[in-house]
N, C-alpha and C positions, 0 to 999 in steps of 0.2 A: 334663706337669710340676705342673699344678695339682691333678691327683689325688694325687699323691705327696706334696704338701705337707699336703693334707687328712688323709690317713692318718697320716703322720708326726707331725703335730700331735696327733691324737686319741691316739696311743700315747705321745708325750711327755707329754701331760697325765696320761694315766693313770698313768704312771710315777711323776711327781711325786707326785700324789695318794697312790699306794700308799706310796712311802717316807714320806712326811709322816705319814699317818695311822697306819702302823704304828710309827714311831718314837714319837708321841705316845701312842698308846693301848696299845702293845704292851709297854713297858718298865714295871718296876716302879718306878724312880727316875731321875730326870733330874739329879740333882747331879753336877756335873763331879769329876773325879779329880784327883790332884796331878799326874799323869803326862800328863795331856790337855793338848793346845795348842789355843791360839785361845780366843775368847770362850765362856763358858757358854751353853747354848742359852737359858737363862732370861733373859738379857740381850738376846738378839736377838727373842723373841717375847712376853716378859713372863713373868709368873709361871705356873709350871708345877704348882702344887700339885693342881689340879683333874684333873690328867692322871695323878697318881700313883695306881697300882692296886696292891691287894694281890690275890693269886690268888683269894681268895673273891668277889671281885667280878665274875669272869668268868663270862660266861653263854655257852650254846650254842644259837645260833639256829637254828630250824628242825630241832632235834633231830639235827643233823649231827654232833655229838660233836667239834666243832672250837671254839676259842674265838672270842668275837665279834669281836675285832680281826682275827683271820684271815679270817672271813667278809667283813666290811665293808671290809677294807682290801686284801684280794687276790683272794677268789673273786669278788665282786660286780663291783668295778670291771673286772676282765679279761674276765669274762664279758659284761658289757655293751660292752666295747671290741670283742670278737671279733663280736658281733652287730652293732654299727655297721659294723664292716668288712665283713661279708658283705652287709649291706643296701646299703652304699655300692657295693660293687663289682657287686652283682646289678642294683641298680635306678637307679644314678644315673651310675655310671662310662659315659663315652662312649668307643667306639673310633674312631680315625682310619682312614680309609681310606688304605690303602698303594698304591693304583693297581693295575693289572692286571699280570700276570706278564710279566717281559721290558721293563718299562718303568722308567725312573729318576724317581721323583716325579711318576707320572702323565702324563708327557710323552712325547716321542718319543725312541727309543734312539739315542744318538749313534752315528756312523758308525765310531770307533775300538773300540767295545764288540764289534762283530761277530766 
């Protein structure tokens, strides 16, 4: 159960990072619209003027022909999460002994099971 919590936590953190990063760096404007409900995002996290971008400010890291916010907000965190999951499952994850065949919980077979 402990291993499930670690993997689920890692993927949840990656999901929250991806959504937050892509929202802040991917959109051109963060101003509320008349039909939107709830508080404006600027009231929750402060002024967002530094996050407003025009298409000319987008870069393509590593020459991959994708915008920088896609690379740093989607590709990189999920690649790191997959690598962490592989490492965790191959080198840290411990299997429990299920006992020998024909026994329950490593003990004696009850008489009514025969």
